[in-house]
N, C-alpha and C positions, 0 to 999 in steps of 0.2 A: 692667845686666843682661847676663849672658853671651850671646855670639852663639849662634844656633841655625841653622846652615846647612841642616840637614835639613828644618826647618820652612818654609823659603823655596822649596823645590822644588815646582813645580806638579804636581798630581796629577790624578785623574780628576774630571771634571764639576764644576769650580770649587772643588775641595777641594785642600789641599796633599797632597803624597805622604806626609808624616807630619804629623799634627796633634796639638795638645795639647787636653785637655779639662779645664776648670776648673769650679769650683762657681759657680752663679749663683743665690744665695739658697738657702733650705732645700729648695726643690722644683724646682730646675733645674740644668742644666749648660750650658756654652757651648763650642762648638768654635772654636778659635783657631789661627792660624798663629804666626809668630814675634812678631807684635805682638799681645799679649794685650788691648790696649785697643781692638782692632778685630775683635770676634768675627764669625764667619761664619754660625753657626746656633745657635739655642736648642733645647735638649733638655729637655722637661718630664719629670719623673720622679714616680712615684706609688707609694704604699705602703699605701693605705687598704684595710682588709679588706672594705669595702663595695663595692669596685670591683676588677675584674680588670685594668684598665689599668695597665701598668707604665712605659711610656716612649713618647714621641712626638718625632719630629724635625719642627721647624717651619721654615717657609719663610724667616723672617727671624731676626735675631740676638738679639732682646730679648723678654723676657716681656711687657713693656708694650705691644708691638705687637699682641698678640692675633692673631698670624698663624695661618693654617690649618696643620694638621698635614699633612706629606707622607707620613709613615709612622708607624704606631702599632703597638705590641706589647702584646698581652693575654696573661694567664697563666691557665691552667685546670689542674685536677688530674684525672689519670686515676682513674676509679672502678673500672676493671676491669683485670685483668692477663691476660697470655697471648695477646693478639691480636697479629698480625703483618701488616704490609703490605709487599709486595715489588713494585717497579717496575723494569722493564728500561729503562735509559736508554743507548742505544747498545750497547756490549758490556759494560756494567757493571750488575750487579744492585744496586739501591738498596733496602735492607731497613730498615724501622723496626719495632721491637718494644719499645714502652715497657712498664714494669711498674707495678704498683700503687703509688700514692703519688707517682709521678714526674710532673713537670709537662709539660703540652703548651702551648706558646706559639702564638698566632696572630698573624701579621704582616698588617697591613692596609695596602695601598698605596692611598692616597686619590687618586681621580681627579676632575678638575674637573667632568666630566659626571655625577658621582655614581655611576659604575659601579665602585665600589671592588673591589679584588682581594684575596682572602684566601689566605694561604699558611700551612700548618701547619708548626710547628717543634717536634716532639716531643723530649723528653729520652729518649735511648735507652740511656744508662748514666750513672753518676754524674759522668762527665767528658765527655759527648758530647751535643750537640744537632744534629739534622739538619733540613735543609729543601731543597726543590727548587722551582725556578722556571724560567720560560721565559727563555732568553737567546739573542738573535739568532735567534728562530724555532724553537729546539729546547729541550727540557727538560734542565736540568742539575741535578746534586745537589751539595750542599755540607754540610760538617760543621764546627761549632764544637767544638774539642777543647781541653780544659784542658791547658795546656802543662806540660812538665817544667820545674821551677824553674831548670834550667841552660840552657834552650833559647836559642840565640843570637838567634832571631827575637824574643825577649822582652828579653833582657839588653842587646841593642844599641840599644834604642829607649827605655829607661826614664828617660833624663835629657834635659833641654832641650838641653844642649850635645853630646849623643851624635852622632858623625859619621854621614855618609851611608852606608847599607848598602842593597844591592839584590840581587835574585834573580841567582844564578849566581856570586856571590862565594864564594871558598873559605871553608869552615867552619874556625874556629880549633880547635886542640886545647886543651881546657881541663880542668883538674883539678877535683876536687870541693870545692876550697877557695874557689872564686869565690863572690861574693855571689849569693844566690838571689833570683829575681824571680817574682812571681805574675802570670799572665795567660792569655790564650787565643789560639789560632791558628785561622784559617778555611781549611779545605782544600777544594779543588775536586775532588770525588771523580770526576767524569766527564770531566775535561778532560785536558790534556797532562800527561805524566809523564816521568820520567827513570829510568834504571837505578840502583838504590841502589848506593852505593859503600862498601866496607869492611865490617867486622864489624858486623852489626845496622844497616847503613845510616848509621853515624856519620860517614862521610866524604862523604855526599851534599851537594852545594852548598847554600848558603843559599837559602831560598825553596822548599825541598822537604822533605817529612817523611821519616822513615826508610824508608818504603815507596816513596819516589820520587814521591809525589803532590804536585801544585802547591799551595803555600800562597799564598793571594791577599790575605790581610790578617792582622794580629795586633794585639793590644793588651796593654799591660803597665802595672801599677800604677807610678806615679811613685815614684822613690826618696824624694821628700819627702812623699808621701801628702797633697799639697794644702796643706802649711804654706807659704803665700805663693806657691804656684805651681800647677802642674797636678796633678790627681788621677790621671790616667792619660794615656798616649800611645798613639796608634793609627797604624799604618803599613800602606800598601798594598804588595803584592808582585806581581811577574809581571803576569799579565793583569788583575789587580785594579788595578794601578798605571797601566796604559796606558788604561784606560777602555773597553776593547773588550767588556767584559761588560755594558755599558750603564748608563744613569743609574739605572734601577730597582734594579739589583743594588747599585750604589754606595750608594744611600740605605738599602736593606735591611741591608747589611753594617754601615754606620755605626750604625744604630739598634739592631740586635740586639747589636752589640758593647757599646753603652751599656747595654742592658738587662742583659746578663750582668755588667757592672761593678756596676750598681745592685743586682742580686741578691746578688752577692758581699759587698757592703758590708752589706746587710741581714742576711745569714747570719752574718757576723763579729760584728755588733752583738748578735744574738740569742745567739750562743755566749758572748760576753763577759758578757751579763746573767746567763746560766745559771751561769757561773763565779763571778760576784759573789754570786749568791744562795746557792750551795753553800758559799762561804767564810764568809758571815754566818750560815749555818744557818737561813735563813728559808725 
């Protein structure tokens, strides 16, 4: 197997700075570092119409352990449109305005004492999900944003042997002929930022979006799409990589990232079934 130096670098709260996610049976995923035979956590995934549960991060690495969930994500659908909530976090206004038919996810942080914490993650556009949570005693806002297919925060992590990349590195100039990659980036809306560089922010260093906001995590579909390897790769960036945002944030980011991956796979499968049905005329 090819070496994977980026998967060996320690990251936040006992996870690698970049990790691979592989299938673990029909209803699970497993988080691994460079040694796929030694998984770190089991992720259960759910798609039953009888339950709103979508994904859970478990405390151990195998389904057979029946270990408790650390974080779970549930999916609900908005029945009304037109409502807006705005929260002032520091000097940033954090606005959520979901529309009819879009999803609202609820993140549950499971506590040993039974005092579980619930965090809303509404879908605010067809490419954006927002959530806010307390980090080091203050409330912060985050956005999962569906990335541009040419984003280097996605393209640079989508292979096992991909080299180490980190926040602050110079962004490469790439043409539109490069291979496209699908994935999402997690932006820290209320945290540190830099001045955007170049036209439309295209010269802003790695680890920041075109607005100069800090990217704290990203995940991208594997080039192999799971054929004998990972189905996707996840990387921490900036304050997400240092662990300074806390263990709760690390677990929430990893679990919501897995949820968005799971939802993408379900959506693609539904679209393929619809295409097959139209082609057969049934």
